[in-house]
VMD Tcl script that draws the C-alpha trace (Angstrom):
set ca {
  {172.89 118.99 -64.56}
  {169.77 121.18 -64.06}
  {168.26 118.56 -61.68}
  {171.22 118.10 -59.38}
  {171.02 115.76 -56.45}
  {170.89 118.90 -54.17}
  {167.67 119.91 -55.89}
  {166.12 116.45 -56.49}
  {166.63 115.57 -52.64}
  {164.30 117.74 -50.48}
  {163.16 117.60 -46.85}
  {159.58 117.13 -48.05}
  {157.97 115.20 -50.77}
  {159.27 116.09 -54.33}
  {155.64 116.18 -55.47}
  {153.91 119.45 -53.84}
  {150.37 118.82 -53.15}
  {149.43 122.34 -52.54}
  {148.96 123.15 -56.20}
  {146.15 120.77 -56.72}
  {143.16 122.25 -58.36}
  {140.12 120.23 -58.90}
  {137.70 121.28 -61.48}
  {135.24 118.49 -62.57}
  {133.47 118.66 -65.98}
  {130.96 116.33 -67.60}
  {133.38 114.86 -70.22}
  {134.24 111.11 -69.91}
  {137.40 109.25 -71.24}
  {138.09 105.65 -72.13}
  {140.80 104.30 -69.95}
  {143.49 101.87 -71.36}
  {144.37 99.36 -68.65}
  {146.99 96.53 -68.62}
  {145.11 93.87 -70.65}
  {145.50 90.83 -68.17}
  {144.66 93.14 -65.03}
  {140.80 93.84 -64.57}
  {139.95 97.15 -63.10}
  {138.80 97.15 -59.54}
  {135.92 99.18 -58.20}
  {136.31 101.39 -55.10}
  {133.53 102.98 -52.97}
  {134.88 106.46 -53.43}
  {135.20 106.20 -57.31}
  {131.87 107.28 -58.78}
  {132.54 108.96 -61.92}
  {135.10 109.24 -64.85}
  {135.11 112.96 -64.91}
  {138.44 114.57 -65.43}
  {140.34 116.24 -62.77}
  {142.30 119.41 -63.47}
  {145.80 119.65 -61.83}
  {148.83 122.03 -61.93}
  {152.17 120.31 -61.96}
  {155.05 122.03 -59.89}
  {157.19 124.69 -61.87}
  {160.22 122.45 -61.40}
  {158.67 119.55 -63.62}
  {160.18 120.57 -66.91}
  {163.02 122.45 -68.40}
  {163.29 123.02 -72.25}
  {165.84 123.52 -74.97}
  {165.06 125.22 -78.11}
  {161.31 124.64 -77.74}
  {158.51 125.68 -75.38}
  {158.15 123.36 -72.29}
  {154.98 121.25 -71.85}
  {152.16 122.86 -69.91}
  {151.97 122.50 -66.21}
  {148.12 122.24 -66.49}
  {147.13 118.61 -66.79}
  {144.00 116.51 -66.63}
  {143.46 112.92 -65.46}
  {140.57 110.71 -64.32}
  {140.37 108.93 -61.09}
  {140.66 105.62 -62.86}
  {143.82 106.87 -64.75}
  {145.56 107.91 -61.65}
  {144.63 104.70 -59.76}
  {145.76 102.53 -62.63}
  {149.13 104.28 -62.63}
  {149.48 103.86 -58.97}
  {148.56 100.12 -59.10}
  {150.96 99.61 -62.08}
  {153.92 101.27 -60.07}
  {153.22 99.02 -57.11}
  {153.01 95.98 -59.31}
  {156.51 96.88 -60.76}
  {158.01 97.55 -57.40}
  {156.70 94.16 -55.96}
  {157.82 92.39 -59.06}
  {161.32 93.82 -58.82}
  {161.56 93.10 -55.15}
  {160.53 89.45 -55.85}
  {162.96 89.22 -58.57}
  {165.71 90.44 -56.28}
  {164.83 87.53 -53.95}
  {164.70 84.92 -56.75}
  {168.26 86.01 -57.87}
  {169.63 85.81 -54.35}
  {168.09 82.41 -54.07}
  {169.97 81.48 -57.40}
  {166.85 80.86 -59.29}
  {167.70 83.79 -61.79}
  {170.91 83.36 -63.46}
  {173.07 85.75 -65.42}
  {172.69 89.54 -65.53}
  {169.65 91.00 -63.97}
  {168.91 94.83 -63.94}
  {166.09 96.06 -61.68}
  {164.28 99.45 -61.99}
  {163.26 99.73 -58.37}
  {162.81 103.55 -57.94}
  {162.42 104.26 -61.66}
  {158.71 102.96 -61.88}
  {157.37 106.45 -62.95}
  {159.29 106.37 -66.12}
  {157.63 103.31 -67.70}
  {154.20 103.85 -66.33}
  {154.20 107.59 -67.20}
  {155.33 106.89 -70.63}
  {152.74 104.14 -71.24}
  {149.97 106.33 -69.95}
  {150.61 108.82 -72.77}
  {150.88 106.59 -75.73}
  {148.89 103.77 -77.64}
  {149.66 100.38 -78.29}
  {150.64 101.23 -81.93}
  {153.54 103.37 -80.79}
  {156.81 101.56 -80.24}
  {159.21 101.51 -77.29}
  {162.92 100.28 -77.34}
  {164.67 100.17 -74.06}
  {168.08 99.55 -72.69}
  {168.53 96.49 -70.57}
  {166.57 97.84 -67.43}
  {163.31 96.46 -69.05}
  {161.22 94.43 -66.70}
  {158.75 97.35 -65.98}
  {158.35 98.33 -69.59}
  {157.63 94.69 -70.52}
  {154.85 94.74 -68.01}
  {153.33 98.08 -68.98}
  {153.47 96.93 -72.62}
  {151.10 93.88 -71.60}
  {153.19 91.04 -70.63}
  {151.94 89.17 -67.48}
  {154.31 89.06 -64.56}
  {154.23 85.49 -64.59}
  {155.76 85.50 -68.04}
  {158.28 87.97 -66.97}
  {159.30 85.77 -64.08}
  {159.29 82.72 -66.33}
  {161.74 84.58 -68.64}
  {163.94 85.55 -65.78}
  {164.08 82.01 -64.57}
  {164.69 80.37 -68.09}
  {161.25 78.78 -68.50}
  {159.60 77.95 -71.76}
  {156.58 80.19 -70.80}
  {158.67 83.18 -70.67}
  {158.10 86.23 -72.94}
  {161.07 85.09 -75.09}
  {160.62 81.38 -74.38}
  {163.23 81.53 -71.65}
  {166.00 82.42 -73.98}
  {166.51 86.08 -73.37}
  {166.58 86.47 -69.73}
  {166.60 89.80 -67.92}
  {167.88 91.83 -70.86}
  {166.10 90.54 -73.89}
  {162.20 90.98 -73.26}
  {159.89 91.57 -75.95}
  {156.05 92.42 -76.39}
  {153.97 93.77 -79.14}
  {155.75 97.03 -80.31}
  {158.19 96.55 -77.50}
  {161.97 95.78 -78.21}
  {163.70 95.52 -74.96}
  {167.46 95.63 -75.05}
  {167.44 95.79 -78.96}
  {168.98 98.08 -81.61}
  {167.32 100.38 -84.21}
  {163.71 99.87 -84.86}
  {161.38 102.37 -86.41}
  {157.57 102.66 -87.33}
  {155.26 105.38 -88.83}
  {154.06 106.00 -85.36}
  {155.96 107.61 -82.42}
  {158.94 105.58 -81.45}
  {160.34 106.11 -77.81}
  {164.11 105.13 -77.90}
  {165.59 104.70 -74.25}
  {169.10 104.62 -73.05}
  {170.71 105.47 -69.84}
  {173.23 108.42 -68.86}
  {175.94 105.97 -69.06}
  {175.30 104.99 -72.69}
  {174.60 108.78 -73.62}
  {178.35 109.34 -74.12}
  {178.56 106.55 -76.72}
  {179.07 107.37 -80.50}
  {176.16 105.56 -81.84}
  {173.69 107.94 -79.95}
  {174.99 110.76 -81.83}
  {174.91 108.88 -85.07}
  {171.26 108.07 -84.33}
  {170.61 111.76 -83.50}
  {172.04 112.79 -86.90}
  {169.93 110.16 -88.92}
  {166.85 111.06 -87.15}
  {167.17 114.72 -87.72}
  {168.44 114.35 -91.35}
  {165.15 112.46 -92.18}
  {162.97 114.24 -89.58}
  {161.85 110.79 -88.10}
  {159.11 110.69 -85.34}
  {161.84 109.48 -82.99}
  {161.65 110.35 -79.22}
  {165.23 109.84 -77.54}
  {164.82 109.32 -73.81}
  {167.69 109.43 -71.55}
  {166.91 107.81 -68.30}
  {169.33 109.56 -66.07}
  {169.44 107.79 -62.75}
  {172.62 109.75 -61.93}
  {175.02 106.87 -62.17}
  {176.33 104.81 -65.11}
  {177.18 101.48 -63.50}
  {179.60 102.79 -60.69}
  {180.37 106.19 -61.89}
  {178.42 109.32 -61.23}
  {177.26 111.41 -64.21}
  {179.19 114.44 -63.09}
  {182.38 112.25 -63.33}
  {181.80 110.72 -66.84}
  {179.99 113.36 -68.69}
  {181.55 116.79 -69.75}
  {177.87 118.02 -69.97}
  {175.23 116.43 -67.92}
  {172.44 118.44 -69.44}
  {171.49 115.38 -71.64}
  {168.41 117.12 -73.07}
  {170.74 119.50 -74.82}
  {173.10 117.05 -75.97}
  {171.89 116.65 -79.65}
  {172.34 120.51 -80.26}
  {170.25 120.65 -83.48}
  {167.54 118.77 -81.83}
  {165.20 120.37 -79.24}
  {164.90 118.63 -75.85}
  {163.00 118.68 -72.53}
  {164.16 117.76 -69.15}
  {161.34 115.98 -66.92}
  {161.23 115.16 -63.25}
  {161.39 111.37 -63.71}
  {160.24 110.66 -60.15}
  {156.70 112.14 -60.85}
  {154.62 109.90 -62.87}
  {152.11 112.51 -63.89}
  {155.09 114.92 -65.16}
  {156.36 111.99 -67.12}
  {153.09 111.28 -68.72}
  {152.56 114.95 -69.56}
  {155.98 115.31 -71.12}
  {155.66 112.08 -73.03}
  {152.40 113.17 -74.35}
  {153.90 116.44 -75.44}
  {156.80 114.70 -77.12}
  {154.46 112.35 -79.10}
  {152.37 115.32 -80.26}
  {155.69 117.09 -81.26}
  {156.82 114.23 -83.46}
  {153.42 113.44 -84.74}
  {153.05 117.05 -85.99}
  {155.86 116.56 -88.36}
  {158.38 118.54 -86.39}
  {161.01 115.81 -86.44}
  {162.69 114.15 -83.40}
  {162.85 115.31 -79.81}
  {165.28 114.59 -76.94}
  {163.86 113.76 -73.39}
  {165.94 113.51 -70.28}
  {164.14 111.76 -67.44}
  {165.85 112.58 -64.12}
  {165.25 109.69 -61.84}
  {167.01 107.46 -59.27}
  {167.73 103.75 -58.87}
  {167.69 102.37 -55.46}
  {169.67 99.23 -56.18}
  {172.89 98.66 -57.94}
  {173.40 98.89 -61.72}
  {172.80 95.12 -61.75}
  {172.42 92.55 -59.11}
  {176.27 91.97 -58.93}
  {176.63 95.66 -58.01}
  {175.84 96.51 -54.26}
  {175.35 99.98 -55.26}
  {176.93 101.41 -52.21}
  {180.60 101.75 -53.09}
  {180.11 105.02 -55.14}
  {177.29 106.64 -53.18}
  {176.29 106.55 -49.35}
  {173.53 104.49 -47.84}
  {172.38 107.83 -46.39}
  {171.86 109.20 -49.76}
  {169.68 106.11 -51.06}
  {167.68 106.26 -47.82}
  {167.05 109.93 -48.27}
  {165.89 109.48 -51.81}
  {163.58 106.71 -50.74}
  {162.04 108.74 -47.88}
  {161.63 112.15 -49.86}
  {161.33 111.43 -53.48}
  {159.81 108.02 -53.99}
  {157.50 107.97 -57.05}
  {154.96 105.57 -55.50}
  {154.76 107.52 -52.19}
  {154.47 110.79 -54.01}
  {151.48 109.57 -56.06}
  {149.85 107.92 -52.94}
  {149.96 111.35 -51.27}
  {148.30 112.94 -54.17}
  {145.56 110.37 -54.23}
  {144.80 110.85 -50.63}
  {145.06 114.65 -50.96}
  {142.59 114.72 -53.70}
  {140.49 112.25 -51.81}
  {140.17 109.71 -54.67}
  {140.77 106.63 -52.50}
  {140.86 106.19 -48.67}
  {144.03 104.77 -46.93}
  {142.10 101.38 -46.49}
  {141.54 101.27 -50.22}
  {145.13 102.01 -51.14}
  {146.20 99.19 -48.68}
  {143.71 96.95 -50.45}
  {145.40 97.67 -53.88}
  {148.88 96.77 -52.35}
  {147.44 93.62 -50.77}
  {145.92 92.49 -54.09}
  {149.21 93.20 -55.85}
  {151.15 91.07 -53.40}
  {148.93 88.18 -54.20}
  {149.09 88.61 -57.93}
  {152.95 88.81 -57.82}
  {153.51 86.00 -55.34}
  {151.24 83.79 -57.32}
  {152.98 84.80 -60.63}
  {156.51 84.04 -59.27}
  {155.36 80.59 -57.81}
  {153.63 79.64 -61.07}
  {156.76 80.54 -63.03}
  {158.91 78.46 -60.91}
  {156.73 75.58 -61.65}
  {156.79 75.92 -65.42}
  {159.11 73.65 -67.46}
  {162.55 74.66 -69.04}
  {162.75 74.87 -72.80}
  {163.50 71.62 -74.77}
  {166.97 71.17 -76.18}
  {165.53 71.49 -79.66}
  {164.64 75.26 -78.93}
  {168.40 75.92 -79.04}
  {167.93 76.09 -82.99}
  {164.70 77.86 -83.26}
  {163.94 81.64 -83.63}
  {167.51 82.28 -84.76}
  {165.98 83.45 -88.11}
  {162.44 84.72 -89.08}
  {160.27 81.79 -90.21}
  {160.90 81.06 -93.92}
  {164.21 83.00 -93.99}
  {166.38 80.35 -92.30}
  {169.76 79.43 -94.07}
  {170.10 75.78 -94.85}
  {172.81 75.09 -92.13}
  {173.74 76.78 -88.98}
  {177.23 76.12 -87.90}
  {177.99 75.66 -84.14}
  {181.09 76.42 -82.19}
  {183.14 73.84 -83.96}
  {183.41 72.76 -87.64}
  {181.77 69.39 -86.89}
  {178.77 71.09 -85.01}
  {176.04 72.12 -87.13}
  {172.30 72.21 -87.67}
  {170.35 71.47 -90.96}
  {166.94 72.97 -91.21}
  {164.36 70.24 -92.23}
  {162.04 72.72 -93.96}
  {164.51 73.72 -96.38}
}
mol new
graphics top color blue
foreach p $ca { graphics top sphere $p radius 0.5 }
foreach p [lrange $ca 0 end-1] q [lrange $ca 1 end] { graphics top cylinder $p $q radius 0.2 }
display resetview
């Protein structure tokens, strides 16, 4: 693997701040924000002028293509919104951890703590018309696609107000143009198809590569390489850990997935690639999960606590962006703390409201099995005598 643990773990922050270059122009940009969260105004934010910045050389590696440019632009609003969204996701996942341990969340639960830069960076690079398909670690993507944390918590706790009416749980959340934990979906726009390093060895991945290249589909395959597939390190399960080269006949790039600005730049580059008719592309996001594969996995039997602690202290995506914001003097320490305080209030209220919501009625067991108007006359249950007749047939 090009980003081995030894190179990803450093004594200083993985996001160097010495390369920053501020060059303000008079151009302004319209900022997309999460629909339910209103923008907050800060004393130090006075304009929407773009800031020019140079990413570290280690941000990208390329296979059979030129890598994305290291020169990027962003506005103050954009970088603050990305910071706020990552803090929201971190707090949401921490709260979900507590709800699961309190037995308020049942079944499987896959948290993305440590991987916030992936979902926030991708969303910052695309539009609502583009589609995202994730694997089961999908809570963060559900939020960045527009779902309110209350509806995410409601889904996790099996309430009717959940994004899937309380029927899907942690692994099956959906929003407009977002298909969490689902199969093959395509649109005329760019489609980001995510899977983990553990799933990268499965045959259907290569079948999808073949189909996408055969038809030159605008498919962006994204391997979220968090270094461990369930309880096995990538180096023990994969003959080749350079996942961005796996397709062979499809170009690919590797991105430092702990840097939200690198993820945004790489995702934008990938979308431009597919939109220009060049066919599919493969992305490898090198990232790290702080917790176990799921809540049933302590995450410390196949790696040391010291490794996790070191990653948190040197490569955390939120801390890295926080340092950039302070280095560029976009916000003060006090203003950043106010964001974090506001986030705590939003998430704590969302979790409490979700717990007070009702559970689905028993009749919901038979709804949403088929698209409206396409239901078969009878659905058979577990036994021959158990069936459901649709009244609208």
